[in-house]
N, C-alpha and C positions, 0 to 999 in steps of 0.2 A: 504494500500500500504506500502511496506517495505521502510525504510529510507535508501537512498543511499548517503553516504558521498562522497565528491569529492574535487578535487582542480580544479580551472578553471583560465584561462587567459583572461583578458579583459583590454581594455584601459580606464583609468580613468583620470579626471582632477586632477591636483596636486596643492595645494596652496603653498604659499611662505614658509611654514614651513615643506614641504615635506609630508603633509597629504592629504588623499583623500578629495577633495573639491567639489565645485559646488553643484549640487542637491543631492549629497551623504553626505552632511554635513550641520549642522545648523549654522556654522560660516560663516559670510559674508566677506570672504577674496578673494582677486584677485587670479585668476588662473594663475600660472606661466608656466606650461607645461602640456602636456598629456603624460602619461607613461603607458606601458603595465605592469600589476602586476599579480602575481599568488596569489590567495586567496582561502580560504576554504569555502565550501558551501554544501548544501544538494539539491539533484535533486528533484524538486517538480513535474515536468511534462515533457513530451517530444512531439515533433512534428516530427514524422518519415518522413513525406513528405518533409519538409524543412530541416531536419537534424539539429534540434536545441533542446537543453535542457533548461527548465526554472529552474534557480538556485536561491536558497535563500542563501544569504551571511550569514554565521554564526556569524560574528562579528557585522555587521551593520543592519542585518535583512531586507535588501531590496531584491527584486526579479528582475532578468534580464534574457532575452533570450540570450543564448550563443551557438555558433556553436558547434556541437558534437565533432569536431576535437580539440577544445580548452578545453575539459573537460576530466579529468582522474578520474575514479571511484577508491575510496580507500576502500579496503576490511576491513581494521582495522583502525577505526577512531583515534586511539592513534598515528598513523603514519602520521597524517596530518601535513602540513607545519606550523610552528609557526611564527607568525609575521604579 
């Protein structure tokens, strides 16, 4: 299967230092808020019936099911968001 790079939007728990926390972090810090973030990923699988993509986050390497409407395929991986 070809590798499809993408950006995706998802709501994450944020710790007191503004980093992704909770189950997405090894740090045991309190969650201060939940925030929708745009992140870079690779499409691993898709569920046409439910209209979801399974995305592997390129920075943290976790996988999550994300609605297709919250995913943008990036043709040139060099143009991915930084941060």
